[in-house]
C-alpha positions as CSV (number, residue, x, y, z in Angstrom):
1,M,33.1,-31.4,-25.0
2,V,33.3,-29.8,-28.4
3,D,30.8,-27.0,-29.0
4,V,28.7,-27.7,-32.1
5,G,28.7,-24.7,-34.3
6,R,31.0,-22.5,-36.3
7,E,32.6,-19.2,-36.2
8,I,30.9,-16.7,-38.6
9,M,33.5,-15.0,-40.8
10,W,36.1,-17.6,-39.8
11,N,39.5,-16.9,-41.3
12,V,38.4,-13.7,-43.0
13,G,37.6,-11.7,-39.9
14,H,36.2,-8.1,-39.8
15,A,38.0,-7.2,-43.1
16,G,36.0,-9.8,-45.0
17,Q,32.8,-8.6,-43.2
18,Y,33.4,-5.0,-44.2
19,V,34.2,-5.9,-47.8
20,S,31.0,-7.9,-48.0
21,Y,29.0,-4.9,-46.7
22,A,30.6,-2.7,-49.3
23,F,29.7,-5.1,-52.1
24,L,26.2,-5.5,-50.6
25,V,25.6,-1.7,-50.9
26,I,27.0,-1.6,-54.4
27,T,24.8,-4.5,-55.5
28,A,21.7,-2.9,-54.0
29,I,22.4,0.3,-55.8
30,I,22.8,-1.5,-59.2
31,L,19.6,-3.5,-58.6
32,I,17.6,-0.4,-57.6
33,M,18.9,1.6,-60.6
34,G,18.2,-1.3,-62.9
35,L,14.7,-1.9,-61.6
36,K,14.0,1.8,-61.8
37,K,15.0,1.9,-65.5
38,R,12.9,-1.2,-66.1
39,Y,9.9,0.3,-64.4
40,A,10.2,3.3,-66.7
41,M,10.3,1.0,-69.7
42,W,7.1,-0.8,-68.5
43,K,5.3,2.5,-68.0
44,I,5.5,3.5,-71.6
45,G,2.3,1.6,-72.0
46,K,-1.1,2.9,-71.5
47,P,-2.8,2.7,-68.0
48,S,-4.3,-0.7,-67.2
49,P,-7.7,-1.0,-65.6
50,M,-6.4,-4.0,-63.5
51,Q,-7.4,-3.8,-59.8
52,F,-4.5,-5.7,-58.1
53,T,-6.0,-5.4,-54.6
54,K,-9.3,-7.0,-55.7
55,R,-9.3,-10.6,-54.6
56,L,-5.7,-10.2,-53.4
57,G,-5.9,-13.3,-51.3
58,E,-6.7,-15.4,-54.3
59,R,-3.9,-13.8,-56.3
60,I,-1.4,-14.6,-53.6
61,G,-2.8,-18.1,-53.3
62,Y,-2.4,-18.5,-57.1
63,F,1.2,-17.4,-56.8
64,V,2.0,-19.6,-53.9
65,A,0.6,-22.7,-55.7
66,N,2.2,-21.9,-59.0
67,G,5.2,-19.8,-58.3
68,I,6.4,-21.2,-55.0
69,F,5.3,-24.8,-55.3
70,H,5.5,-25.0,-59.1
71,K,2.1,-26.5,-59.8
72,S,2.1,-25.0,-63.3
73,I,5.8,-25.6,-64.0
74,L,5.6,-29.3,-62.9
75,R,3.1,-30.1,-65.6
76,E,6.2,-31.2,-67.6
77,A,8.4,-33.5,-65.5
78,F,12.0,-32.9,-66.6
79,P,12.0,-29.1,-67.0
80,G,9.6,-28.9,-64.0
81,W,11.8,-30.7,-61.6
82,M,14.9,-29.0,-63.1
83,H,13.4,-25.6,-62.2
84,F,12.0,-26.9,-58.9
85,F,15.5,-28.0,-57.8
86,I,17.1,-24.7,-58.8
87,F,14.4,-22.5,-57.2
88,W,14.1,-24.4,-53.9
89,G,17.8,-24.9,-53.7
90,F,18.4,-21.1,-53.9
91,L,15.4,-20.3,-51.7
92,I,16.8,-22.4,-48.9
93,L,20.3,-21.1,-49.4
94,T,18.9,-17.5,-49.2
95,V,17.1,-18.3,-46.0
96,G,20.3,-19.9,-44.6
97,T,22.4,-16.9,-45.6
98,A,19.8,-14.5,-44.0
99,L,20.0,-16.5,-40.7
100,V,23.8,-16.2,-40.8
101,A,23.5,-12.5,-41.3
102,I,20.9,-12.1,-38.5
103,Q,23.2,-13.8,-36.1
104,A,26.4,-12.0,-37.1
105,D,24.9,-8.6,-37.6
106,F,22.1,-8.5,-35.0
107,T,21.7,-11.1,-32.3
108,D,25.4,-11.8,-31.7
109,L,26.5,-8.2,-32.3
110,L,23.9,-6.6,-30.0
111,F,22.9,-9.2,-27.5
112,K,25.7,-11.8,-27.7
113,V,23.1,-14.4,-28.6
114,Q,24.1,-17.2,-31.0
115,F,21.4,-19.6,-32.3
116,L,23.5,-21.4,-35.0
117,K,24.7,-24.1,-32.6
118,G,23.9,-27.4,-31.2
119,G,21.2,-29.5,-32.8
120,F,19.8,-26.6,-34.7
121,Y,23.2,-26.0,-36.4
122,L,23.3,-29.7,-37.5
123,I,19.9,-29.5,-39.1
124,F,20.7,-26.1,-40.6
125,S,24.0,-27.5,-42.1
126,F,22.3,-30.5,-43.5
127,F,19.5,-28.6,-45.3
128,L,21.9,-26.0,-46.7
129,D,24.1,-28.6,-48.2
130,L,21.1,-30.5,-49.5
131,A,19.8,-27.2,-51.0
132,G,23.1,-26.5,-52.7
133,L,23.3,-30.0,-54.1
134,M,19.7,-29.7,-55.4
135,A,20.6,-26.4,-57.1
136,I,23.7,-28.0,-58.7
137,I,21.6,-30.9,-60.0
138,G,19.0,-28.5,-61.4
139,I,21.7,-26.5,-63.2
140,L,23.3,-29.6,-64.7
141,M,19.8,-30.8,-65.8
142,A,19.3,-27.4,-67.5
143,M,22.7,-27.6,-69.2
144,Y,22.0,-31.1,-70.4
145,R,18.6,-30.1,-71.7
146,R,19.7,-26.9,-73.4
147,Y,23.0,-28.1,-74.9
148,V,22.7,-31.9,-75.3
149,T,19.1,-32.9,-76.0
150,K,18.3,-29.4,-77.5
151,P,14.5,-29.5,-77.7
152,T,13.4,-27.5,-80.8
153,R,11.3,-25.0,-78.7
154,L,14.4,-23.7,-77.0
155,D,16.6,-21.0,-78.7
156,N,20.0,-20.5,-77.1
157,K,21.4,-17.1,-76.5
158,P,24.8,-16.2,-75.0
159,D,23.0,-15.0,-71.9
160,D,21.6,-18.5,-71.2
161,A,25.1,-20.0,-71.0
162,I,26.5,-17.1,-69.0
163,V,23.7,-17.4,-66.4
164,L,24.0,-21.2,-66.1
165,V,27.8,-21.3,-65.8
166,W,27.8,-18.3,-63.4
167,I,25.3,-20.0,-61.1
168,L,27.2,-23.3,-61.2
169,V,30.5,-21.5,-60.3
170,V,28.7,-19.7,-57.4
171,L,27.4,-23.1,-56.0
172,V,30.7,-25.0,-56.5
173,T,32.8,-22.3,-54.9
174,G,30.4,-22.2,-52.0
175,F,31.1,-25.8,-51.3
176,L,34.8,-25.2,-51.8
177,V,34.7,-22.5,-49.1
178,E,32.8,-24.9,-46.8
179,G,35.2,-27.8,-47.6
180,A,38.3,-25.7,-46.8
181,R,36.8,-24.5,-43.5
182,I,35.9,-28.1,-42.4
183,A,39.3,-29.4,-43.6
184,H,41.1,-27.1,-41.2
185,S,40.0,-29.1,-38.1
186,M,37.7,-31.9,-39.5
187,P,35.3,-31.9,-36.6
188,D,33.2,-35.0,-36.6
189,Y,29.8,-33.2,-36.3
190,E,30.4,-31.5,-39.7
191,K,29.5,-34.8,-41.3
192,W,26.0,-33.2,-41.2
193,S,27.4,-30.8,-43.9
194,F,27.7,-33.9,-46.0
195,V,28.7,-32.2,-49.3
196,G,31.2,-29.9,-47.6
197,Y,32.6,-32.8,-45.6
198,V,33.3,-34.8,-48.7
199,T,34.7,-31.7,-50.4
200,A,37.1,-31.3,-47.4
201,Y,39.0,-34.3,-48.5
202,M,40.2,-32.3,-51.5
203,F,42.4,-30.4,-49.0
204,A,43.6,-33.5,-47.1
205,G,47.3,-33.5,-46.3
206,M,47.7,-29.7,-46.9
207,P,49.3,-27.6,-44.1
208,K,46.8,-25.6,-42.1
209,E,48.4,-22.4,-43.3
210,S,47.8,-23.4,-46.9
211,I,44.2,-24.4,-46.2
212,E,43.7,-21.0,-44.7
213,V,45.1,-19.3,-47.8
214,M,42.9,-21.5,-50.1
215,H,39.9,-20.8,-47.9
216,K,40.4,-17.0,-48.0
217,V,40.9,-17.0,-51.8
218,F,37.8,-19.1,-52.4
219,W,35.8,-17.0,-49.9
220,Y,36.6,-13.7,-51.6
221,F,36.0,-15.1,-55.0
222,H,32.7,-16.7,-54.0
223,M,31.6,-13.4,-52.3
224,V,32.4,-11.3,-55.3
225,I,30.8,-13.5,-57.9
226,S,27.7,-14.0,-55.7
227,F,27.1,-10.3,-55.4
228,G,27.9,-10.0,-59.1
229,L,25.2,-12.5,-59.9
230,L,22.7,-10.5,-57.9
231,A,23.6,-7.3,-59.7
232,Y,23.4,-9.1,-63.1
233,I,19.7,-10.1,-62.4
234,V,18.3,-6.9,-63.9
235,H,20.4,-7.2,-67.0
236,S,19.7,-10.9,-67.8
237,R,17.1,-13.6,-68.1
238,L,17.3,-13.9,-64.3
239,L,15.0,-10.8,-64.2
240,H,12.2,-13.4,-64.6
241,I,12.6,-14.1,-60.9
242,I,10.8,-10.8,-60.4
243,T,8.7,-10.4,-63.5
244,S,7.4,-13.9,-63.8
245,S,6.5,-14.0,-60.1
246,L,4.6,-10.7,-60.3
247,N,2.9,-11.7,-63.5
248,M,1.3,-14.7,-61.8
249,M,-0.1,-12.4,-59.2
250,F,-1.1,-9.6,-61.6
251,R,-3.1,-12.1,-63.8
252,G,-3.8,-14.8,-61.3
253,V,-7.5,-14.6,-60.7
254,E,-8.3,-13.6,-64.3
255,D,-6.4,-16.6,-65.7
256,V,-8.8,-19.2,-64.3
257,P,-12.0,-20.4,-65.8
258,E,-14.1,-18.6,-63.2
259,G,-12.4,-15.3,-64.0
260,A,-12.1,-13.5,-67.3
261,R,-10.3,-16.2,-69.2
262,G,-11.3,-16.1,-72.9
263,A,-13.1,-12.8,-72.7
264,V,-11.9,-10.1,-75.0
265,A,-11.4,-6.7,-73.4
266,P,-13.5,-3.9,-74.8
267,I,-12.1,-0.8,-76.5
268,E,-12.1,2.0,-73.9
269,D,-14.2,5.0,-74.8
270,F,-15.1,3.5,-78.1
271,E,-17.4,6.4,-79.1
272,N,-14.6,9.0,-78.9
273,A,-11.6,7.0,-80.0
274,E,-9.7,8.5,-83.0
275,E,-8.3,5.1,-84.1
276,F,-9.0,1.6,-83.1
277,G,-6.7,-1.2,-82.1
278,I,-2.9,-1.0,-81.9
279,N,-0.1,-0.5,-84.4
280,S,2.7,0.8,-82.1
281,I,4.3,-0.8,-79.1
282,D,3.4,2.0,-76.8
283,G,-0.3,1.5,-77.7
284,F,-0.4,-1.6,-75.5
285,T,-1.1,-1.2,-71.8
286,W,1.7,-1.5,-69.2
287,R,0.3,-4.8,-68.2
288,Q,0.6,-6.2,-71.7
289,I,4.2,-4.8,-71.9
290,F,4.9,-6.5,-68.5
291,D,3.8,-9.8,-70.1
292,L,6.5,-9.4,-72.7
293,D,9.1,-8.9,-70.0
294,A,7.9,-11.9,-68.0
295,C,8.4,-14.4,-70.8
296,T,11.2,-16.8,-70.2
297,R,11.3,-18.2,-73.7
298,C,10.5,-21.7,-72.4
299,G,8.5,-22.5,-75.5
300,R,5.7,-24.5,-73.9
301,C,3.2,-22.3,-75.7
302,Q,4.8,-23.1,-79.0
303,D,4.6,-26.9,-78.3
304,L,0.8,-26.6,-77.9
305,C,0.0,-24.0,-80.6
306,P,-2.2,-25.5,-83.4
307,A,-1.0,-22.9,-85.8
308,Y,2.7,-23.5,-85.2
309,N,2.3,-27.3,-85.3
310,T,0.6,-27.1,-88.7
311,E,3.3,-24.9,-90.2
312,K,1.5,-21.6,-90.0
313,P,3.7,-18.5,-89.6
314,L,2.8,-18.2,-85.9
315,S,4.8,-19.2,-82.9
316,P,3.3,-17.7,-79.7
317,K,6.8,-17.6,-78.2
318,Q,8.3,-15.8,-81.2
319,F,5.2,-13.5,-81.3
320,I,5.9,-12.4,-77.7
321,Q,9.7,-12.2,-78.2
322,D,9.3,-10.1,-81.4
323,L,7.1,-7.6,-79.6
324,K,9.5,-7.6,-76.7
325,G,12.4,-6.8,-79.1
326,E,10.3,-3.9,-80.5
327,W,9.6,-2.7,-77.0
328,E,13.3,-2.7,-76.1
329,R,14.2,-0.9,-79.3
330,H,11.6,1.7,-78.7
331,C,12.8,2.3,-75.1
332,S,16.4,2.6,-76.4
333,G,15.3,5.5,-78.7
334,T,14.8,3.5,-82.0
335,K,11.2,4.4,-82.9
336,N,9.3,2.4,-85.5
337,E,7.5,5.0,-87.6
338,D,5.9,2.4,-89.9
339,G,4.0,0.6,-87.1
340,I,4.4,-3.0,-85.9
341,I,2.0,-4.6,-88.3
342,D,3.9,-6.1,-91.3
343,T,7.3,-4.9,-89.8
344,T,7.4,-6.7,-86.5
345,I,4.4,-8.9,-86.9
346,L,3.1,-10.0,-90.3
347,E,-0.6,-9.9,-91.1
348,E,-0.6,-13.6,-92.0
349,T,0.8,-14.3,-88.5
350,L,-2.1,-12.4,-86.9
351,W,-4.8,-14.3,-88.9
352,S,-3.2,-17.6,-88.2
353,C,-4.3,-17.6,-84.5
354,T,-7.3,-19.7,-83.6
355,A,-7.7,-18.0,-80.2
356,C,-7.7,-21.4,-78.6
357,M,-5.9,-20.2,-75.4
358,A,-3.5,-23.1,-75.4
359,C,-0.6,-20.7,-75.2
360,Q,-2.0,-18.8,-72.2
361,V,-3.4,-21.7,-70.2
362,N,-0.2,-23.8,-70.6
363,C,2.2,-20.9,-70.0
364,P,3.7,-21.4,-66.5
365,V,3.5,-17.7,-65.8
366,S,0.1,-16.9,-67.4
367,I,1.2,-14.8,-70.4
368,P,-1.6,-14.4,-72.9
369,T,-1.0,-13.9,-76.6
370,F,-4.5,-13.3,-78.2
371,D,-5.1,-10.1,-76.2
372,K,-2.3,-8.5,-78.2
373,N,-3.2,-10.2,-81.4
374,I,-6.8,-9.0,-81.3
375,E,-5.7,-5.4,-80.8
376,M,-3.7,-5.6,-84.1
377,R,-6.6,-7.3,-85.8
378,R,-8.8,-4.4,-84.7
379,Y,-6.3,-1.9,-86.2
380,L,-6.4,-3.8,-89.5
381,T,-10.2,-4.1,-89.6
382,L,-11.4,-0.9,-88.1
383,T,-8.6,1.7,-88.6
384,L,-7.2,0.5,-92.0
385,S,-10.4,-1.3,-93.3
386,K,-7.9,-4.0,-94.3
387,T,-8.9,-7.6,-93.7
388,T,-9.0,-11.0,-95.5
389,S,-11.5,-11.7,-98.3
390,E,-13.2,-14.3,-96.2
391,T,-13.7,-12.0,-93.3
392,K,-15.1,-9.3,-95.6
393,L,-17.8,-11.7,-96.7
394,L,-18.3,-12.7,-93.0
395,F,-18.9,-9.1,-92.0
396,K,-21.2,-8.5,-95.0
397,N,-23.3,-11.5,-94.1
398,L,-23.5,-10.5,-90.4
399,Q,-24.4,-6.9,-91.4
400,K,-27.1,-7.9,-93.8
401,N,-28.7,-10.9,-92.0
402,N,-27.2,-11.1,-88.6
403,N,-25.6,-14.5,-89.2
404,P,-22.3,-15.6,-90.8
405,Y,-24.1,-17.5,-93.5
406,G,-26.1,-14.6,-94.9
407,M,-29.3,-16.7,-94.7
408,G,-32.7,-15.2,-94.1
409,K,-33.9,-15.0,-90.5
410,K,-36.8,-17.4,-91.2
411,E,-34.3,-20.1,-91.9
412,R,-33.4,-20.1,-88.2
413,L,-36.7,-22.0,-87.5
414,G,-36.0,-24.8,-90.0
415,W,-34.7,-27.2,-87.4
416,T,-37.8,-26.9,-85.2
417,E,-40.2,-28.7,-87.6
418,G,-42.2,-31.3,-85.8
419,L,-40.9,-30.3,-82.3
420,D,-42.8,-28.7,-79.5
421,I,-40.7,-25.5,-79.1
422,R,-42.0,-22.5,-77.3
423,N,-41.2,-18.9,-78.4
424,A,-39.7,-17.1,-75.4
425,A,-41.1,-13.8,-76.5
426,E,-44.7,-15.2,-76.4
427,Q,-44.6,-17.5,-73.5
428,E,-42.9,-17.3,-70.1
429,V,-40.1,-19.8,-69.8
430,D,-37.6,-20.8,-67.1
431,Y,-34.7,-21.2,-69.6
432,L,-33.9,-19.6,-72.9
433,Y,-32.2,-22.0,-75.3
434,W,-29.8,-19.9,-77.2
435,V,-29.5,-22.0,-80.4
436,G,-26.7,-20.0,-82.1
437,C,-26.1,-19.4,-85.8
438,V,-24.4,-22.7,-86.6
439,A,-27.0,-25.0,-84.9
440,S,-29.8,-22.9,-86.5
441,L,-28.5,-22.8,-90.0
442,D,-25.9,-25.5,-90.7
443,D,-27.6,-28.7,-91.8
444,R,-25.4,-31.0,-89.8
445,N,-25.7,-29.0,-86.6
446,R,-29.5,-28.6,-86.9
447,K,-29.5,-32.3,-85.9
448,V,-27.8,-31.2,-82.7
449,A,-30.3,-28.5,-82.0
450,R,-33.1,-31.1,-82.5
451,A,-31.4,-33.6,-80.2
452,F,-30.9,-31.1,-77.4
453,A,-34.4,-29.8,-77.6
454,T,-35.6,-33.4,-77.4
455,I,-33.6,-33.9,-74.3
456,L,-35.0,-30.8,-72.7
457,N,-38.6,-31.8,-73.5
458,Q,-37.9,-35.4,-72.2
459,A,-36.7,-33.9,-68.9
460,G,-39.7,-31.6,-68.6
461,V,-37.7,-28.4,-68.8
462,N,-39.7,-25.3,-69.4
463,F,-37.7,-23.6,-72.1
464,G,-38.1,-21.5,-75.2
465,I,-36.1,-20.0,-78.1
466,L,-36.0,-16.5,-79.6
467,G,-36.7,-17.9,-83.1
468,T,-36.4,-15.3,-85.8
469,D,-35.5,-12.7,-83.2
470,E,-32.2,-14.5,-82.4
471,M,-29.1,-12.9,-83.9
472,C,-25.4,-13.9,-83.9
473,C,-23.9,-13.6,-80.4
474,G,-21.1,-11.5,-81.9
475,D,-18.2,-13.9,-81.3
476,P,-17.0,-14.1,-85.0
477,S,-17.1,-10.3,-85.4
478,R,-15.3,-9.6,-82.2
479,R,-12.5,-12.2,-82.6
480,C,-11.9,-11.0,-86.2
481,G,-11.3,-7.5,-84.9
482,N,-14.7,-5.9,-85.9
483,E,-15.5,-4.4,-82.5
484,E,-18.0,-2.0,-84.0
485,Q,-20.1,-4.7,-85.5
486,Y,-19.8,-6.8,-82.3
487,L,-21.1,-3.9,-80.2
488,G,-24.1,-3.3,-82.5
489,T,-25.0,-7.0,-82.2
490,A,-24.2,-7.6,-78.6
491,Q,-25.9,-4.4,-77.3
492,G,-29.0,-5.3,-79.2
493,N,-29.0,-8.8,-77.8
494,V,-28.5,-7.6,-74.2
495,E,-31.3,-5.1,-74.5
496,L,-33.7,-7.7,-75.9
497,L,-32.8,-10.3,-73.2
498,N,-33.1,-7.7,-70.4
499,E,-36.4,-6.5,-71.7
500,M,-37.8,-10.0,-71.9
501,G,-36.6,-10.7,-68.3
502,I,-34.4,-13.6,-69.3
503,K,-32.3,-14.8,-66.4
504,K,-31.2,-18.3,-67.4
505,I,-29.7,-19.3,-70.7
506,I,-28.6,-22.6,-72.1
507,T,-26.5,-23.0,-75.3
508,T,-24.9,-25.9,-77.2
509,C,-22.1,-23.7,-78.5
510,P,-19.1,-22.9,-76.2
511,H,-18.4,-19.7,-78.2
512,C,-21.9,-18.4,-77.5
513,Y,-21.5,-19.6,-73.9
514,T,-18.3,-17.6,-73.4
515,T,-19.6,-14.5,-75.1
516,I,-23.0,-14.4,-73.3
517,K,-21.6,-15.4,-69.9
518,K,-18.4,-13.4,-69.8
519,E,-18.5,-10.6,-72.4
520,Y,-22.2,-9.5,-72.2
521,A,-21.5,-8.7,-68.6
522,Q,-19.3,-5.8,-70.0
523,L,-22.5,-4.4,-71.5
524,G,-24.8,-4.9,-68.5
525,G,-26.0,-8.4,-69.4
526,N,-25.6,-10.6,-66.4
527,F,-27.1,-14.0,-67.0
528,E,-26.9,-17.5,-65.5
529,V,-25.5,-19.4,-68.5
530,Y,-25.2,-23.1,-68.9
531,H,-23.6,-25.1,-71.6
532,Q,-25.4,-28.3,-72.7
533,A,-22.7,-30.5,-71.1
534,E,-23.3,-28.8,-67.7
535,F,-27.1,-28.8,-68.1
536,I,-27.5,-32.5,-69.2
537,N,-25.1,-33.6,-66.4
538,K,-27.3,-31.5,-64.0
539,L,-30.5,-33.2,-65.2
540,I,-29.0,-36.6,-64.8
541,N,-27.7,-35.9,-61.3
542,E,-31.1,-34.5,-60.3
543,G,-32.9,-37.7,-61.6
544,K,-34.8,-35.7,-64.2
545,L,-33.2,-37.5,-67.1
546,K,-32.5,-41.3,-67.4
547,V,-29.9,-42.2,-70.0
548,N,-29.4,-45.8,-71.1
549,P,-26.0,-46.8,-72.5
550,A,-26.5,-47.1,-76.3
551,L,-23.3,-46.1,-78.1
552,E,-21.1,-49.1,-79.0
553,G,-17.5,-49.3,-80.2
554,K,-14.5,-47.3,-79.0
555,V,-15.4,-43.7,-78.0
556,T,-13.2,-40.7,-77.5
557,L,-13.9,-37.1,-76.5
558,H,-12.5,-34.0,-78.2
559,D,-12.4,-31.2,-75.7
560,P,-13.6,-28.0,-77.4
561,C,-11.2,-25.2,-76.5
562,Y,-13.9,-22.8,-75.3
563,L,-15.6,-25.4,-73.3
564,G,-12.5,-27.0,-71.6
565,R,-9.5,-24.7,-71.5
566,V,-11.5,-21.5,-71.4
567,N,-14.3,-22.5,-69.0
568,G,-12.9,-25.5,-67.2
569,I,-15.8,-27.8,-68.2
570,F,-14.0,-31.1,-68.5
571,D,-15.7,-33.6,-66.1
572,Q,-19.3,-32.9,-67.1
573,P,-19.2,-34.2,-70.7
574,R,-17.2,-37.2,-69.5
575,N,-19.7,-37.9,-66.8
576,V,-22.5,-37.8,-69.4
577,L,-20.6,-40.0,-71.8
578,S,-20.0,-42.6,-69.1
579,K,-23.8,-43.0,-68.7
580,A,-24.5,-43.0,-72.5
581,T,-21.9,-45.4,-73.9
582,K,-21.6,-49.1,-73.5
583,G,-18.5,-49.5,-75.6
584,T,-15.0,-48.6,-74.4
585,Y,-13.7,-45.1,-73.8
586,E,-10.2,-43.9,-74.4
587,E,-8.7,-40.4,-74.2
588,M,-6.7,-39.1,-77.2
589,G,-3.1,-38.3,-76.5
590,R,-3.8,-34.6,-76.0
591,N,-6.8,-33.9,-73.7
592,H,-8.1,-31.6,-71.1
593,N,-6.0,-28.4,-70.9
594,Q,-3.6,-29.8,-73.5
595,S,-6.3,-30.7,-75.9
596,F,-5.5,-29.8,-79.5
597,C,-7.7,-27.3,-81.3
598,C,-10.0,-28.2,-84.1
599,G,-8.9,-25.1,-86.0
600,G,-12.2,-23.3,-86.1
601,G,-11.9,-20.7,-83.3
602,G,-10.8,-17.1,-83.6
603,G,-12.9,-16.7,-86.7
604,R,-10.8,-19.3,-88.5
605,I,-13.8,-21.5,-89.3
606,W,-14.9,-18.8,-91.8
607,M,-11.5,-18.6,-93.4
608,E,-9.6,-20.8,-95.9
609,E,-6.8,-22.7,-94.2
610,H,-3.4,-22.9,-95.8
611,H,-0.4,-25.2,-95.0
612,K,-1.4,-28.3,-93.1
613,R,-4.9,-28.5,-91.7
614,I,-5.4,-28.3,-88.0
615,N,-8.4,-30.6,-88.0
616,H,-6.4,-33.3,-89.8
617,A,-3.7,-33.2,-87.1
618,R,-6.5,-33.6,-84.4
619,I,-8.3,-36.4,-86.1
620,D,-5.0,-38.2,-86.5
621,E,-5.0,-38.6,-82.8
622,A,-8.4,-40.3,-82.9
623,I,-7.2,-42.6,-85.7
624,A,-4.1,-43.5,-83.7
625,I,-6.3,-44.9,-80.9
626,E,-8.6,-46.6,-83.4
627,A,-11.7,-44.7,-82.1
628,N,-15.0,-45.4,-83.8
629,T,-16.8,-42.3,-82.5
630,V,-15.3,-38.9,-81.8
631,V,-17.7,-37.0,-79.5
632,T,-17.6,-33.3,-79.1
633,A,-19.8,-30.5,-77.7
634,C,-19.2,-27.6,-80.0
635,P,-20.7,-26.9,-83.5
636,Y,-17.4,-25.7,-84.9
637,C,-15.6,-28.8,-83.7
638,L,-18.3,-31.1,-85.1
639,I,-17.9,-29.5,-88.5
640,M,-14.2,-29.7,-88.4
641,M,-14.1,-33.3,-87.1
642,E,-16.5,-34.5,-89.8
643,D,-14.5,-32.8,-92.5
644,A,-11.3,-34.3,-91.3
645,I,-12.9,-37.8,-91.2
646,K,-14.0,-37.4,-94.8
647,D,-10.7,-36.0,-95.9
648,K,-8.9,-39.0,-94.2
649,E,-11.4,-41.4,-95.9
650,K,-12.4,-42.9,-92.5
651,I,-16.2,-42.5,-92.9
652,E,-16.6,-46.3,-93.0
653,T,-15.0,-46.8,-89.6
654,M,-15.3,-43.5,-87.8
655,K,-18.0,-40.9,-87.1
656,A,-18.2,-37.6,-85.2
657,L,-21.2,-36.9,-83.0
658,D,-22.3,-34.2,-80.6
659,L,-22.9,-35.0,-76.9
660,S,-26.6,-34.4,-77.3
661,E,-26.8,-36.9,-80.1
662,I,-25.2,-39.5,-77.9
663,V,-27.7,-38.8,-75.1
664,V,-30.7,-39.0,-77.4
665,K,-29.7,-42.5,-78.5
666,G,-30.1,-43.6,-74.9
667,L,-33.4,-42.0,-74.1
């Protein structure tokens, strides 16, 4: 009976084994030296306050789901499966190679124990051939995509072609080695090595001596280029195998709605800082620099960026790559004495960002862009006192009257006329309704404040407002780089709320929601914060609010960036809408995490927009599905959607409404 198995190092003997050991040592030295150099490059950045061991289990779980099982990468089918095939193909091949090494260099060498035989060998052979075939398919898919279909978001560099061809040659020569080995005696059980068995027919009819020579040539060539590929990792785009994987774990917990997503990091030791913000590459933290090195240039961020898609001078991918280039030049000894603003990154590029987080949330490896942008905005605003004409007016209004409009504080009560609204400073309440500047002072959004207050009264909620004591939450100041103004406002708000004993806050604005919930915690303000969508849904589920379907026609929902992407509130507004509408509901083409921004975030609602308008691009999606009502749950979005409807001359057939206004119709 023929023994099922194979001789390790067949035909190459101990000589081949010793040569492979030598190449292994050389490769390890090159890898270690390369990583050591890279580590020194990462460490030019400032210390990062990140606590990696905190919630380590969740970080590892995030990596397993997204790095190993490709949850984030598979959001796009073709490139997702392409990467899945390559990754899992090589992962299985690596495990297989390790098992061969364990048998050859440990169990067989020391204990004369061989486990690569019998039924296990057949299964082992099948899965290794399947893995190799998967990897080849993945590489061919990558070549087809990069050099045939050529999506605009990809930019090809020589290194891309070198890596793809090199990997393909490694895989093909591996099968040629296997095919030659099988062809020498053609044992029937090697059919389990189905790719190698088919490859063996290439050597059919050749004398055994010739097959042995061919096998040895292919074996040595395959061995050399395989170790060469490993050594090349630290000098090529393949480094992302390490950096992208680590980046998922470094950020992991923070890059989820329950974490710090959307929150701007404070300036450390603000009182004693000699300058604010960043204008040199070594001013970033090592974590931010590591982000730059983790970028694979896949371009998914660019596809979803509202600025890039409306012809603004901002591509998140190019932004990161430009900073990476500056970092590499800095580490090679070429110092930029003029700073990175207006040399590496243009001012107009910085101000084009809406802070919508589409780039970060849809990045497969969790790379943020706005955290670097805001540092440069801070440098412009606080260190150079150089900002746009619109933001100068914004800061002036906020300084003078504590709101972006520059209106008197008594105007904040204009929307309350005829309503039973308590003052939280005078009466004890269970919930504080944080109205926000836009809902208090913008005529259109005052209707939203009235609608939401009506809902709360209808449900018997004991709530109150701050009235004339309410100030801006600080979102516009902070996201335009004026950290000093933000701190003055936010610290005052936190002190007031704590003195009043406020514990629970509701707001109709996702920007206020994010600031109060996630950023006030940086200043000692820890509150239980609800957005109207969450709270109305809660009231309905608890039976405290009965909503009758009243809205007719085709309805669609625009997901506000700071409600959906940043805080993960997607289902609640849809649940409420399902109760309040009796017409049909249809999603726009881009929704949930891929929802397109209205253009108002990041302080942009207070600035003039050049090039194509972002809100026009968004409303075009509603027009495409012939929606009669565009529902949103953000004051910025409501303004932007209404303006776009007017600009597109669709006011006869389409309207924009806030979620609260829809609910009130059904009370």
